[in-house]
DSSP file (Angstrom, degrees, kcal/mol; ACC not computed):
  #  RESIDUE AA STRUCTURE BP1 BP2  ACC     N-H-->O    O-->H-N    N-H-->O    O-->H-N    TCO  KAPPA ALPHA  PHI   PSI    X-CA   Y-CA   Z-CA
    1    1 A X              0   0    0      0, 0.0     5,-0.1     0, 0.0     0, 0.0   0.000 360.0 360.0 360.0 128.3 -125.6  192.4  233.9
    2    2 A X     >  -     0   0    0      1,-0.1     4,-1.6     3,-0.0     3,-0.2  -0.191 360.0-117.1 -61.2 154.5 -122.5  193.4  235.8
    3    3 A X  H  > S+     0   0    0      1,-0.2     4,-2.1     2,-0.2     5,-0.1   0.853 112.5  57.9 -61.2 -38.4 -119.6  194.7  233.6
    4    4 A X  H  > S+     0   0    0      1,-0.2     4,-2.5     2,-0.2    -1,-0.2   0.893 105.2  50.1 -61.3 -43.6 -117.3  191.8  234.7
    5    5 A X  H  > S+     0   0    0      1,-0.2     4,-2.5     2,-0.2    -1,-0.2   0.887 108.9  51.7 -65.1 -39.9 -119.7  189.2  233.4
    6    6 A X  H  X S+     0   0    0     -4,-1.6     4,-2.3     2,-0.2    -1,-0.2   0.915 110.7  48.8 -62.6 -42.2 -120.0  190.9  230.1
    7    7 A X  H  X S+     0   0    0     -4,-2.1     4,-2.4     1,-0.2    -2,-0.2   0.935 112.1  48.0 -64.5 -44.2 -116.2  191.0  229.8
    8    8 A X  H  X S+     0   0    0     -4,-2.5     4,-2.5     1,-0.2    -2,-0.2   0.886 112.3  49.2 -65.5 -38.8 -116.0  187.3  230.7
    9    9 A X  H  X S+     0   0    0     -4,-2.5     4,-2.4     2,-0.2    -1,-0.2   0.888 111.4  49.8 -66.7 -37.7 -118.7  186.3  228.2
   10   10 A X  H  X S+     0   0    0     -4,-2.3     4,-2.2     2,-0.2    -2,-0.2   0.894 111.8  47.7 -66.1 -39.4 -117.0  188.4  225.5
   11   11 A X  H  X S+     0   0    0     -4,-2.4     4,-2.4     2,-0.2    -2,-0.2   0.902 111.6  49.5 -66.5 -41.8 -113.7  186.7  226.2
   12   12 A X  H  X S+     0   0    0     -4,-2.5     4,-2.6     2,-0.2    -2,-0.2   0.925 111.8  50.7 -63.0 -42.4 -115.3  183.2  226.2
   13   13 A X  H  X S+     0   0    0     -4,-2.4     4,-2.3     2,-0.2    -2,-0.2   0.924 110.7  47.7 -59.6 -45.3 -117.0  184.1  222.8
   14   14 A X  H  X S+     0   0    0     -4,-2.2     4,-2.5     1,-0.2    -1,-0.2   0.898 111.8  50.5 -66.2 -38.8 -113.7  185.2  221.3
   15   15 A X  H  X S+     0   0    0     -4,-2.4     4,-2.6     2,-0.2    -1,-0.2   0.915 109.9  49.8 -63.9 -42.2 -112.0  182.0  222.5
   16   16 A X  H  X S+     0   0    0     -4,-2.6     4,-2.3     2,-0.2    -2,-0.2   0.904 111.4  50.3 -62.5 -39.6 -114.8  179.9  221.0
   17   17 A X  H  X S+     0   0    0     -4,-2.3     4,-2.6     2,-0.2    -2,-0.2   0.911 110.8  48.2 -64.0 -45.1 -114.4  181.8  217.8
   18   18 A X  H  X S+     0   0    0     -4,-2.5     4,-2.8     2,-0.2    -2,-0.2   0.930 112.8  48.1 -63.0 -46.0 -110.6  181.3  217.7
   19   19 A X  H  X S+     0   0    0     -4,-2.6     4,-2.3     2,-0.2    -2,-0.2   0.875 111.2  50.1 -63.8 -38.3 -110.9  177.6  218.5
   20   20 A X  H  X S+     0   0    0     -4,-2.3     4,-2.5     2,-0.2     5,-0.2   0.931 113.0  46.8 -65.5 -44.4 -113.6  177.2  215.7
   21   21 A X  H  X S+     0   0    0     -4,-2.6     4,-3.0     1,-0.2     5,-0.2   0.920 111.1  52.6 -64.4 -42.9 -111.3  179.0  213.3
   22   22 A X  H  X S+     0   0    0     -4,-2.8     4,-2.9     1,-0.2     5,-0.2   0.928 109.8  47.6 -58.7 -46.3 -108.3  176.8  214.4
   23   23 A X  H  X S+     0   0    0     -4,-2.3     4,-2.2     2,-0.2     5,-0.2   0.925 114.9  44.9 -61.7 -45.9 -110.2  173.6  213.8
   24   24 A X  H  X S+     0   0    0     -4,-2.5     4,-2.5     1,-0.2    -2,-0.2   0.930 116.5  46.3 -64.0 -44.5 -111.4  174.7  210.4
   25   25 A X  H  X S+     0   0    0     -4,-3.0     4,-2.8    -5,-0.2     5,-0.2   0.897 112.7  50.3 -64.0 -42.0 -108.0  176.0  209.3
   26   26 A X  H  X S+     0   0    0     -4,-2.9     4,-2.4    -5,-0.2    -2,-0.2   0.925 114.2  43.0 -64.1 -47.1 -106.2  172.9  210.7
   27   27 A X  H  X S+     0   0    0     -4,-2.2     4,-2.6    -5,-0.2    -2,-0.2   0.912 115.8  48.4 -67.1 -43.2 -108.4  170.4  208.9
   28   28 A X  H  X S+     0   0    0     -4,-2.5     4,-2.5    -5,-0.2    -2,-0.2   0.921 113.1  47.8 -62.1 -44.9 -108.5  172.5  205.6
   29   29 A X  H  X S+     0   0    0     -4,-2.8     4,-2.5     1,-0.2    -2,-0.2   0.930 112.2  49.4 -61.3 -45.3 -104.7  172.8  205.7
   30   30 A X  H  X S+     0   0    0     -4,-2.4     4,-2.8    -5,-0.2     5,-0.2   0.927 111.3  49.9 -58.8 -45.2 -104.2  169.1  206.4
   31   31 A X  H  X S+     0   0    0     -4,-2.6     4,-2.5     1,-0.2    -1,-0.2   0.899 111.2  48.5 -60.8 -42.4 -106.6  168.3  203.5
   32   32 A X  H  X S+     0   0    0     -4,-2.5     4,-2.5     2,-0.2    -1,-0.2   0.904 113.1  48.1 -65.8 -39.7 -104.7  170.6  201.1
   33   33 A X  H  X S+     0   0    0     -4,-2.5     4,-2.5     2,-0.2    -2,-0.2   0.946 114.2  45.2 -67.9 -46.1 -101.4  169.1  202.1
   34   34 A X  H  X S+     0   0    0     -4,-2.8     4,-2.5     1,-0.2    -2,-0.2   0.881 113.6  50.1 -65.9 -37.1 -102.6  165.5  201.7
   35   35 A X  H  X S+     0   0    0     -4,-2.5     4,-2.5    -5,-0.2    -1,-0.2   0.926 110.6  50.1 -65.1 -44.0 -104.3  166.2  198.4
   36   36 A X  H  X S+     0   0    0     -4,-2.5     4,-2.4     1,-0.2    -2,-0.2   0.920 112.1  47.1 -57.7 -46.2 -101.1  167.8  197.1
   37   37 A X  H  X S+     0   0    0     -4,-2.5     4,-2.6     1,-0.2    -1,-0.2   0.898 112.3  50.9 -61.4 -42.5  -99.1  164.8  198.2
   38   38 A X  H  X S+     0   0    0     -4,-2.5     4,-2.5     2,-0.2    -2,-0.2   0.873 109.3  48.9 -65.9 -37.6 -101.6  162.5  196.6
   39   39 A X  H  X S+     0   0    0     -4,-2.5     4,-2.5     2,-0.2    -2,-0.2   0.940 113.7  47.6 -66.6 -46.7 -101.6  164.4  193.3
   40   40 A X  H  X S+     0   0    0     -4,-2.4     4,-2.2     2,-0.2     5,-0.3   0.898 110.7  52.0 -58.1 -41.8  -97.7  164.3  193.3
   41   41 A X  H  X S+     0   0    0     -4,-2.6     4,-3.5     1,-0.2     5,-0.3   0.951 111.6  45.8 -64.7 -47.7  -97.8  160.6  194.1
   42   42 A X  H  X S+     0   0    0     -4,-2.5     4,-1.7     1,-0.2    -1,-0.2   0.865 111.0  53.7 -60.1 -36.3 -100.2  159.9  191.2
   43   43 A X  H  < S+     0   0    0     -4,-2.5    -1,-0.2     2,-0.2    -2,-0.2   0.886 120.5  31.6 -65.0 -38.1  -98.1  162.0  188.9
   44   44 A X  H  < S+     0   0    0     -4,-2.2    -2,-0.2    -5,-0.2    -1,-0.2   0.853 139.4  14.6 -88.5 -38.0  -95.0  160.1  189.7
   45   45 A X  H >< S+     0   0    0     -4,-3.5     3,-0.8    -5,-0.3    -3,-0.2   0.213  89.0 105.6-126.2  15.0  -96.2  156.6  190.5
   46   46 A X  T 3< S+     0   0    0     -4,-1.7    -3,-0.1    -5,-0.3    -4,-0.1   0.739  78.2  59.7 -69.6 -23.2  -99.8  156.5  189.1
   47   47 A X  T 3  S+     0   0    0     -5,-0.2    -1,-0.2    -4,-0.1    -2,-0.1   0.698  84.6  97.3 -80.1 -18.2  -98.7  154.4  186.1
   48   48 A X  S <  S-     0   0    0     -3,-0.8     2,-0.3     1,-0.1    -3,-0.0  -0.388  80.8-111.3 -75.0 152.4  -97.4  151.5  188.2
   49   49 A X        -     0   0    0     -2,-0.1     2,-0.2     1,-0.1    -1,-0.1  -0.639  27.6-121.9 -88.1 137.8  -99.6  148.5  188.8
   50   50 A X        -     0   0    0     -2,-0.3     2,-0.8     1,-0.0    -1,-0.1  -0.546  13.5-150.0 -80.9 139.2 -101.0  147.9  192.3
   51   51 A X    >   +     0   0    0     -2,-0.2     3,-0.6     1,-0.1    -1,-0.0  -0.880  19.3 173.4-109.6 100.1 -100.2  144.6  194.0
   52   52 A X  T 3   +     0   0    0     -2,-0.8    -1,-0.1     1,-0.2     3,-0.0   0.525  68.4  71.9 -85.2  -5.1 -103.1  143.8  196.3
   53   53 A X  T 3  S+     0   0    0      1,-0.1     2,-0.5     2,-0.0    -1,-0.2   0.671  96.5  50.5 -80.9 -17.9 -101.9  140.4  197.2
   54   54 A X  S <  S-     0   0    0     -3,-0.6     2,-0.4     2,-0.0    -1,-0.1  -0.987  77.6-140.5-126.4 124.4  -99.0  141.6  199.3
   55   55 A X        -     0   0    0     -2,-0.5     2,-0.5    -3,-0.0    -3,-0.1  -0.716  17.8-175.1 -85.1 132.2  -99.5  144.2  202.1
   56   56 A X        -     0   0    0     -2,-0.4     3,-0.1     3,-0.0    -2,-0.0  -0.950  10.1-156.0-126.7 110.2  -96.7  146.6  202.4
   57   57 A X        -     0   0    0     -2,-0.5     2,-0.1     1,-0.2     3,-0.1  -0.046  44.1 -59.4 -74.6-177.7  -97.0  149.0  205.4
   58   58 A X        -     0   0    0      1,-0.1    -1,-0.2     2,-0.1     5,-0.0  -0.391  64.8-106.5 -64.3 137.9  -95.4  152.5  205.5
   59   59 A X    >   -     0   0    0      1,-0.1     3,-1.7    -3,-0.1    -1,-0.1  -0.258  24.4-113.2 -67.7 157.6  -91.6  152.3  205.2
   60   60 A X  G >  S+     0   0    0      1,-0.3     3,-1.1     2,-0.2     4,-0.2   0.694 112.0  72.4 -63.0 -20.4  -89.5  152.8  208.3
   61   61 A X  G 3  S+     0   0    0      1,-0.2     3,-0.3     2,-0.1    -1,-0.3   0.751  99.1  45.8 -67.1 -23.4  -88.2  156.0  206.7
   62   62 A X  G <  S+     0   0    0     -3,-1.7    -1,-0.2     1,-0.2    -2,-0.2  -0.062  88.4  87.4-113.7  31.3  -91.6  157.7  207.3
   63   63 A X  S <  S+     0   0    0     -3,-1.1     2,-0.3    -5,-0.0    -1,-0.2   0.448  76.9  65.3-109.5   1.8  -92.3  156.7  210.8
   64   64 A X  S  > S-     0   0    0     -3,-0.3     4,-2.3    -4,-0.2     5,-0.2  -0.883  81.2-121.5-120.5 157.2  -90.5  159.5  212.7
   65   65 A X  H  > S+     0   0    0     -2,-0.3     4,-2.5     1,-0.2     5,-0.2   0.927 112.5  49.9 -61.4 -46.2  -91.3  163.1  212.9
   66   66 A X  H  > S+     0   0    0      1,-0.2     4,-2.5     2,-0.2    -1,-0.2   0.904 112.0  48.0 -59.5 -42.6  -87.8  164.1  211.6
   67   67 A X  H  > S+     0   0    0      2,-0.2     4,-2.6     1,-0.2     5,-0.3   0.884 110.1  51.4 -65.1 -40.3  -88.0  161.7  208.7
   68   68 A X  H  X S+     0   0    0     -4,-2.3     4,-2.4     2,-0.2    15,-0.2   0.939 112.8  45.9 -64.4 -46.5  -91.5  162.9  207.8
   69   69 A X  H  X S+     0   0    0     -4,-2.5     4,-2.4     2,-0.2    -2,-0.2   0.915 112.7  51.1 -61.9 -43.2  -90.4  166.6  207.8
   70   70 A X  H  X S+     0   0    0     -4,-2.5     4,-1.1    -5,-0.2    -2,-0.2   0.934 112.9  44.1 -63.2 -46.3  -87.2  165.8  205.8
   71   71 A X  H  <>S+     0   0    0     -4,-2.6     5,-2.5     1,-0.2     9,-0.2   0.877 112.5  52.1 -67.7 -37.6  -89.1  163.9  203.1
   72   72 A X  H ><5S+     0   0    0     -4,-2.4     3,-1.8     7,-0.4    -1,-0.2   0.924 108.3  51.4 -64.6 -40.7  -91.8  166.5  202.9
   73   73 A X  H 3<5S+     0   0    0     -4,-2.4    -1,-0.2     1,-0.3    -2,-0.2   0.780 106.0  55.4 -66.0 -24.7  -89.1  169.2  202.4
   74   74 A X  T 3<5S-     0   0    0     -4,-1.1    -1,-0.3    -3,-0.2    -2,-0.2   0.379 117.9-116.8 -85.7   1.7  -87.6  167.1  199.6
   75   75 A X  T < 5 +     0   0    0     -3,-1.8     2,-0.5     1,-0.2    -3,-0.2   0.815  55.5 164.9  58.9  35.0  -91.1  167.2  198.0
   76   76 A X     >< -     0   0    0     -5,-2.5     4,-2.2     1,-0.1    -1,-0.2  -0.720  37.1-138.8 -76.4 127.8  -91.4  163.4  198.3
   77   77 A X  H  > S+     0   0    0     -2,-0.5     4,-2.2     1,-0.2   -36,-0.2   0.876 100.8  47.8 -60.8 -42.6  -95.1  162.6  197.7
   78   78 A X  H  > S+     0   0    0      1,-0.2     4,-2.5     2,-0.2    -1,-0.2   0.878 111.4  51.8 -69.4 -36.4  -95.4  160.1  200.5
   79   79 A X  H  > S+     0   0    0     -8,-0.2     4,-2.3     2,-0.2    -7,-0.4   0.884 109.3  50.2 -63.7 -37.6  -93.6  162.4  202.9
   80   80 A X  H  X S+     0   0    0     -4,-2.2     4,-2.3    -9,-0.2    -2,-0.2   0.904 110.5  49.1 -68.1 -42.6  -96.0  165.2  202.0
   81   81 A X  H  X S+     0   0    0     -4,-2.2     4,-2.0     2,-0.2    -2,-0.2   0.929 112.4  48.4 -61.7 -46.1  -99.0  162.9  202.6
   82   82 A X  H  X S+     0   0    0     -4,-2.5     4,-2.1     1,-0.2    -2,-0.2   0.892 109.7  52.4 -61.6 -39.9  -97.6  161.8  206.0
   83   83 A X  H  X S+     0   0    0     -4,-2.3     4,-2.3     1,-0.2    -2,-0.2   0.901 108.4  51.4 -63.8 -41.2  -97.0  165.5  206.9
   84   84 A X  H  X S+     0   0    0     -4,-2.3     4,-1.8     2,-0.2    -1,-0.2   0.883 110.1  48.2 -64.0 -38.5 -100.6  166.3  206.1
   85   85 A X  H  X S+     0   0    0     -4,-2.0     4,-2.1     2,-0.2    -1,-0.2   0.868 109.2  54.0 -66.6 -36.7 -101.8  163.5  208.3
   86   86 A X  H  X S+     0   0    0     -4,-2.1     4,-2.2     2,-0.2    -2,-0.2   0.896 107.0  51.2 -62.8 -42.3  -99.5  164.7  211.0
   87   87 A X  H  X S+     0   0    0     -4,-2.3     4,-1.3     1,-0.2    -2,-0.2   0.883 108.3  53.0 -62.1 -37.2 -101.1  168.2  210.8
   88   88 A X  H  X S+     0   0    0     -4,-1.8     4,-0.6     1,-0.2    -2,-0.2   0.895 110.7  45.8 -65.1 -39.2 -104.5  166.5  211.1
   89   89 A X  H  X S+     0   0    0     -4,-2.1     4,-0.7     1,-0.2     3,-0.3   0.851 111.6  52.6 -70.9 -32.2 -103.5  164.8  214.2
   90   90 A X  H  X S+     0   0    0     -4,-2.2     4,-2.6     1,-0.2     5,-0.2   0.709  91.7  77.6 -75.1 -18.8 -102.0  167.9  215.7
   91   91 A X  H  X S+     0   0    0     -4,-1.3     4,-1.5     1,-0.2    -1,-0.2   0.914  97.3  40.9 -60.2 -47.9 -105.1  170.0  215.1
   92   92 A X  H  X S+     0   0    0     -4,-0.6     4,-2.1    -3,-0.3    -1,-0.2   0.824 112.1  57.6 -71.0 -27.6 -107.1  168.7  218.1
   93   93 A X  H  X S+     0   0    0     -4,-0.7     4,-2.2     1,-0.2    -2,-0.2   0.933 108.4  45.8 -66.8 -44.3 -103.9  168.7  220.3
   94   94 A X  H  X S+     0   0    0     -4,-2.6     4,-2.4     1,-0.2    -1,-0.2   0.838 109.5  55.9 -67.6 -30.3 -103.5  172.4  219.6
   95   95 A X  H  X S+     0   0    0     -4,-1.5     4,-2.3    -5,-0.2    -1,-0.2   0.904 107.9  47.6 -64.0 -42.0 -107.1  173.0  220.3
   96   96 A X  H  X S+     0   0    0     -4,-2.1     4,-2.2     2,-0.2    -2,-0.2   0.918 112.0  50.5 -67.5 -41.5 -106.8  171.3  223.7
   97   97 A X  H  X S+     0   0    0     -4,-2.2     4,-2.2     2,-0.2    -2,-0.2   0.929 111.1  48.3 -60.4 -46.5 -103.7  173.5  224.4
   98   98 A X  H  X S+     0   0    0     -4,-2.4     4,-2.4     1,-0.2    -1,-0.2   0.873 109.8  53.1 -62.1 -38.3 -105.6  176.7  223.4
   99   99 A X  H  X S+     0   0    0     -4,-2.3     4,-2.7     2,-0.2    -1,-0.2   0.906 107.5  50.4 -62.5 -41.5 -108.5  175.6  225.6
  100  100 A X  H  X S+     0   0    0     -4,-2.2     4,-1.9     1,-0.2    -2,-0.2   0.905 111.0  48.9 -66.0 -40.4 -106.2  175.2  228.6
  101  101 A X  H  X S+     0   0    0     -4,-2.2     4,-2.3     2,-0.2    -1,-0.2   0.923 111.3  50.8 -65.7 -39.9 -104.7  178.7  228.0
  102  102 A X  H  X S+     0   0    0     -4,-2.4     4,-1.8     1,-0.2    -2,-0.2   0.925 111.3  47.4 -61.1 -45.4 -108.3  180.1  227.8
  103  103 A X  H  X>S+     0   0    0     -4,-2.7     5,-2.4     1,-0.2     4,-0.6   0.846 110.8  51.9 -67.9 -31.7 -109.3  178.5  231.0
  104  104 A X  H ><5S+     0   0    0     -4,-1.9     3,-0.6     2,-0.2    -1,-0.2   0.890 108.1  51.5 -69.2 -40.7 -106.2  179.7  232.7
  105  105 A X  H 3<5S+     0   0    0     -4,-2.3    -2,-0.2     1,-0.2    -1,-0.2   0.875 110.2  49.5 -62.7 -36.5 -106.9  183.3  231.5
  106  106 A X  H 3<5S-     0   0    0     -4,-1.8    -1,-0.2    -5,-0.2    -2,-0.2   0.617 113.9-121.9 -76.0 -14.9 -110.4  182.9  233.0
  107  107 A X  T <<5 +     0   0    0     -3,-0.6     2,-1.2    -4,-0.6    -3,-0.2   0.707  61.8 146.2  80.0  20.7 -108.9  181.7  236.3
  108  108 A X     >< +     0   0    0     -5,-2.4     4,-1.8     1,-0.2    -1,-0.2  -0.728  20.6 177.1 -93.2  90.1 -110.8  178.4  236.1
  109  109 A X  H  > S+     0   0    0     -2,-1.2     4,-2.5     1,-0.2     5,-0.2   0.855  74.5  56.3 -66.3 -35.6 -108.3  176.0  237.8
  110  110 A X  H  > S+     0   0    0      1,-0.2     4,-2.3     2,-0.2    -1,-0.2   0.940 110.4  44.1 -65.4 -44.4 -110.5  172.9  237.7
  111  111 A X  H  > S+     0   0    0      2,-0.2     4,-2.5     1,-0.2    -1,-0.2   0.827 111.2  55.0 -68.9 -32.0 -111.0  173.2  233.9
  112  112 A X  H  X S+     0   0    0     -4,-1.8     4,-2.4    -9,-0.2    -2,-0.2   0.948 110.1  46.1 -63.9 -45.2 -107.3  173.9  233.4
  113  113 A X  H  X S+     0   0    0     -4,-2.5     4,-1.8     2,-0.2    -2,-0.2   0.886 113.8  48.4 -63.4 -40.7 -106.5  170.7  235.3
  114  114 A X  H  X S+     0   0    0     -4,-2.3     4,-2.1     2,-0.2    -1,-0.2   0.913 112.8  48.1 -66.2 -42.0 -109.0  168.7  233.4
  115  115 A X  H  X S+     0   0    0     -4,-2.5     4,-2.3     2,-0.2    -2,-0.2   0.873 110.4  50.7 -66.0 -38.0 -107.8  170.0  230.1
  116  116 A X  H  X S+     0   0    0     -4,-2.4     4,-2.2     2,-0.2    -1,-0.2   0.844 108.3  53.4 -68.3 -33.7 -104.2  169.3  230.9
  117  117 A X  H  X S+     0   0    0     -4,-1.8     4,-2.1     2,-0.2    -2,-0.2   0.912 109.2  48.3 -64.4 -42.3 -105.2  165.8  231.9
  118  118 A X  H  X S+     0   0    0     -4,-2.1     4,-2.5     1,-0.2    -2,-0.2   0.916 110.9  51.6 -65.1 -41.3 -106.9  165.4  228.5
  119  119 A X  H  X S+     0   0    0     -4,-2.3     4,-2.7     2,-0.2     5,-0.2   0.897 108.4  51.2 -61.0 -42.3 -103.7  166.8  226.9
  120  120 A X  H  X S+     0   0    0     -4,-2.2     4,-2.4     1,-0.2    -1,-0.2   0.901 110.2  49.0 -61.4 -40.7 -101.6  164.3  228.8
  121  121 A X  H  X S+     0   0    0     -4,-2.1     4,-2.4     2,-0.2    -2,-0.2   0.911 112.6  48.1 -66.4 -42.8 -103.8  161.4  227.6
  122  122 A X  H  X S+     0   0    0     -4,-2.5     4,-1.5     1,-0.2    -2,-0.2   0.927 114.3  45.1 -64.1 -43.2 -103.6  162.6  224.0
  123  123 A X  H  X S+     0   0    0     -4,-2.7     4,-2.6     2,-0.2     5,-0.4   0.876 113.1  51.5 -70.5 -34.7  -99.8  163.0  224.1
  124  124 A X  H  X>S+     0   0    0     -4,-2.4     4,-2.6    -5,-0.2     5,-0.8   0.930 111.2  47.0 -64.6 -44.6  -99.4  159.6  225.8
  125  125 A X  H  <5S+     0   0    0     -4,-2.4    -1,-0.2     1,-0.2    -2,-0.2   0.780 115.4  47.6 -70.3 -24.3 -101.5  157.9  223.2
  126  126 A X  H  <5S+     0   0    0     -4,-1.5    -2,-0.2    -5,-0.2    -1,-0.2   0.914 127.8  19.7 -78.2 -44.0  -99.5  159.7  220.4
  127  127 A X  H  <5S+     0   0    0     -4,-2.6    -3,-0.2    -5,-0.1    -2,-0.2   0.751 122.2  48.4-101.2 -27.7  -96.0  159.0  221.7
  128  128 A X  T  <5S+     0   0    0     -4,-2.6     2,-0.6    -5,-0.4    -3,-0.2   0.801  97.0  70.4 -90.7 -27.8  -96.1  156.0  224.1
  129  129 A X      <       0   0    0     -5,-0.8    -1,-0.1    -4,-0.2     0, 0.0  -0.797 360.0 360.0 -96.2 125.3  -98.1  153.5  222.2
  130  130 A X              0   0    0     -2,-0.6    -1,-0.1     0, 0.0    -5,-0.0   0.415 360.0 360.0-100.2 360.0  -96.4  152.0  219.2
């Protein structure tokens, strides 16, 4: 096997390992953050009675990125939960970005374009659709 192919296979393997680690770490971090927020929520509001007859969606205070970060910094349990969910959503987006960088380093233009298209679709669905 030529030396260049060995180098490319080693680079691909390292990229796959980094991506696998990123996905595991992202999901684990998001789970820990959501669990922390859930424990805080139950500690502060676990005694209140649930009203299942009336649906109350998430408050407007926790629908923007800035508001989520602000509330999470204030140790607001709902803000922490929302931040954990945000981390969970961002994990595959970061994975796609890392894949595009890996393909660019390999010089594979077609896969870079396809990966950037996937990234554009993800970002569009995240930001453009309300």
